[in-house]
N, C-alpha and C positions, 0 to 999 in steps of 0.2 A: 698295511700301510695307511696312514691318514690321508684324507681327501684333500687334494691341492687348491688353494684359494683362485679365484676367478683370475687374478693376474698372471698367475702362472699357469692358468690352461689354455691362453691366448696372446695375442699381441700384449705389450707390456703399455700401460696407459701412460698418455702423453705427460702427465704430472709425476711420473714415478717410472723411475729408470728400471732395467731389470735387475740391475747389482742392488738398487736401494730394495726393490722388491724381495728378493733373497735375503738379505738382510733382514727385513722385517719379519718375514716368514719364519729365519731360525730364532730371531727373538722372542716370537710369539711361542715358538714349539719349546723353547726351553724355560720359559716362564713357568714358576710351580703354580697350583691351582689355588684360586683365592680361598680364604679360610670362611669356613660358616660363622656367620654373624651374631652373637647372642646379645640382644641390647641390655645395657645396664639398667638395673631396677633403679638404682639412685647412684649419684656421686656428690658426695658432700662439697661443701663450699671450698674453695682454695685457700690454703694457709701459707702463704709464701714467707719463706723465711726460718720456718720450723725444720723442715729436712726430715719428712717422715721415712722411716725405715721397716719397721718390723710390726706386726699385728697380733692381738691374742683374744680370746673370747671368752667372757664369765656370763653365766646366766643368774640374773637377779632374781631375786624371791618372787616377783610377779609374773616371771618366766621370759621376760623381755632380755633380748642379748645385750651385754654392755660389750663393745670395741673398744679396745685399749692400742693407742699406736704410740710408739717412740718416736720422740722428736731430738734428732742428734744434735741440730744447732741449737734448738730451744732448751736442751738439757731438762726435758719434762717428760711426763707422760701426758697424751690427749686422749679424752673419753667421749665416745658416740654412742648414740642410742643406735644399735645394730639393724632396727627394723625400719628408721626414717633417714638416719645418716645425718641427722642434727647432733651437732657437738654440745655436751651436756656438762662438761667440766674439764677439769686436769688437775696434775698432782706433780709435785715435785718443783724443782728449780736447779741452778748450778751449784754445785757444791761436793764435799766428800763426806757430809754428815749421813745420818739416816734417812730416808727419803728424799735425798739430794743425789744429782748425778751427773756425771762427767761422760758425755757422750753415750748415753742409752741407745742399744742397739736391739740384740734379740729379747724376745720376751714370751712368756708361756704361762699358763694356768693349771694346777692342780687343786681341784675342790676349792677351797677358798684361798689358797695361797697363789700369789703373784711372783713371778721370778724375773727379773729384770737385768740384762747382762749390761755391764759397762765396758764399752772397750777402752776408754780412756783411763777409767777407775780401776781397771783389772780385777774386777771382781763380779760377783752377781750378788744382787739383795734380793731378799725374800720379804714381800708384806702380805698383809692380811685383808683381803676384800670383805666389805665394800670400802671401808674407810682408810686404807692405805696405810693402815698401822704397822709399823718396820718390827720385823720378827728377828731378822739376822742378815748375815752376810757370809759367803764363803768364796773361796776361789784365789783370794789374794796371794797365796804362798806359792800356786802353781800357774797361774794364768797370766801371758803377755799379752796378747791383741786379741781378746775374746770377742766374738761377733754373735754366732746363732746359739739356739738353746731348742732340745726337745725332751719331754718329761716322760718316763715310762712309770706309772702309778700301778702298784700292787694291789692286789685285794686287801692286804693290811694298812692301806695309806701310805707306805714307805714310797718313795720317790727316787728312781734313779734319775740323775740329770746328765743330760749329755751337752757339752759346751763346746762347739768349734774355736780353735786358737790358730789365728792366721797370721802369727809373728814372720817377720822375714829377717834375711840379712841386712837388707837395706829397704826401708819402707819406701822411702822416697822412689826409689825405681823398680819397686816390685822383685828386687833380687830376693829368689830363694835362699833358705838356708841350706847346707849340707845335707843330702840325701838322707843319712842316719836321722836327722832331727825331725822328718816328716812323719816319724813314728809317734810323735807328740800334737798331731793335729786335732784329735779330740781327747777331750778330758771327761771322766766319769766321776758322779759324786752319789753317794747315798744319802739322801736327806729325810729327816723326821722332825717332828714336833713333839716333844714329851709332853708329860702332863701339866709339868709346871708354865707351859709355854715358850720353851726354851730349845731353838735351833740344833739339832744334832747333827754332825757333817761328818762323814767318812770318805776320805779321797780314794776312789778306787782305781787309779791310774790313768795311763794315756794310751793310745793307739794311733795306727795309722801304717799303712803299707809302704813300703818302701822299693817295692817293684815298679818297673815303669807302667804296666797296667793298671794298677792299683793304688798309685801314688795319690795323696790329697795335698795338691799343690798350692791352691788359694780357696780356704773354706770360707763358707759362712751358713748358709742355710741348710738343715737336715732333719728328717723326720724318720719314725720307726712303725713300723708294723708287728708288734708282739704277737699276734695270732700267726703269723708266718716267719717270726724271727729274723725279720728284716730291717734294715736301717739305709735309707737313702742319704748320701752325703753328697751335696752341690760342690763341684769343683771349677771354680771360674776362672781358671787359668786359660785364656783363648789361644795362647800359644802352642798348646799341644790338644787344644780343643774343648771347649766348656761342656759338662755333662754332669750326670748323677751317676755314680758308683755305689754299688751293691755290699753292704757288708753285713755280719751278723751281729746280734744285740752285744755279744761278749769282744766284737773288735776285730774279727777277722774278716778280709777281703774275701769275697765268694764267687769272684771271678767275672761279675758281669758289670759291663758300663753301657748306659743308654745311648742312643744315637748322639752325635755332638749338636749341641744346640747353636744357633744361628749368632746368640749374643750369650750375655751370663744366663746362668742357668740360676734361677731363683725362686723363693717362697714354695717349695714342695710341701705337698700335704696330703694325707690319706683320705680317700673318700670312702668311707666304710658303709656299706650296702645290706650288710648282714653277713650270717657266716661263710666267709670264703669269697665273698662277691665286693666288689668294689673297684676302685681306680686310682692310681695314682694323677695328682695334677701338679704341675711345676710351671712357672713363668719362664717363657723366653723374653728378656730383655729388650724386646724390639718396640719399635713404633709403627702400628699397634703393637700391644704385647699379643704374643702367641702363646694362648694356654695350651700347653699338651697334656695329652692323656696316655696313661699305659694301663694294660691291664694289671690288677693288684699282685697277683702271686708271679705270672709269668714275666712281666715288665714289656709284653709286647705293646707295641705303639697302638693306639686306639683312637688315633684321631686328634682333632684339636679346633678352637674357636678363638674369635676375638672379640671383643665390645666394640661400639661404635665409637667410643672417644677414648678408652683406657689405654694408656702407653707408657712405656718404662718402666714397668712394674718392678719395684724391688721386694718386698715383703707381702705375704698374704697369710689368710686364715680361712679353714674350712669348719663350718659348723653343720653337723649332718642332721641334727635334731630339729623339729618341727619349733616354728616360732608363730607369733600371731600374723605375721605377713608372709612369711617364707614356710609354707607348708611342708615342701620337700627339702628343707635346709638351704643353706646360702654361704656362697664362696665371696669372701672380700679380697681385694685386692689393692693395692697402693697405685697410684694415679700421678706420675709427674712428678713424685716426692713432696706434692704439696696438696693432695687430697686422695679421698679413699671412694673406690666403687664397689658395689654390691651386685652379686650375680644371681638369680634364682636358680637353684639346681635341678628344680623339676623342669624349667625350660630348657637347661642345658641337656639333661638327658633325652626330653624329646628331640631337640633340634639335632642331637647327634646319634639319635636312635641307639641309645646306650642300653646294656641290659636291662631286663624288666625288674630287677630286683632293686635298682636305681631309679626307677619311675614310678 
């Protein structure tokens, strides 16, 4: 039994009635423990009006990480130096042509290829870094309201792109489509560039469970772990409890969902610390952001943390390799839709006393 506070072990203080003391004690007992705080290494200068959404990382020839962010209202891509947070460029603008965007959302990188999902353009564009040269596009025949993307790159360089499609029966009221249409929540594509530099795309079909436990109602973020055959898909529908659901890479619900998040489940990423070791990190879109950790294969909750300022995180990206500044890797996270924050993964591992492989 917990030790009673002084005002309940003797006469109530003059300024505090017994009833008020009991209420205060109950509130204190119910309050969740404070999250460990991991200070941000940097937060970029704010960019109001851009409405940043998703992040991806590309390593330049000199070994420095480029951080790419989609700007939904600015309808372009913003480029940051990943070690310093300094903005170093931009690409694109509003339009429907190659290298132009209509509300860009999800973004991902495979090798030198950059994939950009356009929600209102209903397509995925592929560009080649570092010059942002347009290679091609896909998805216009299948995608209705695409949001997030994850890439599974095979040894031969072929890419399987997983794209979430959160179309609604009524977008304004977030009225869900009929249950059978939930089987179309994630679209898969096989993507390659041939010897002539032409984009070759094969649509592999859609998936999504239609049962109560595994249904994907409102989708955006997703990420996979080929080593364990796992795909975690964020379901943001708070009417049934926002969470991450575990699927196989071929689209079968595997029967597990993570504990319900307090707010939207966002920015899921895999922290790969070597064979079989590591953690999933996902952002709970609270103020401040609660970064939740889960064991890589078992999905057992493994703690969490917040930054000093980072709040309302939407997208995130994790770079597990060393950079000139981040010797143990770095987690990037959006802050309040107008800035980017960086967290040193070595500091996270020490603060949370994580597995030695991640330290």
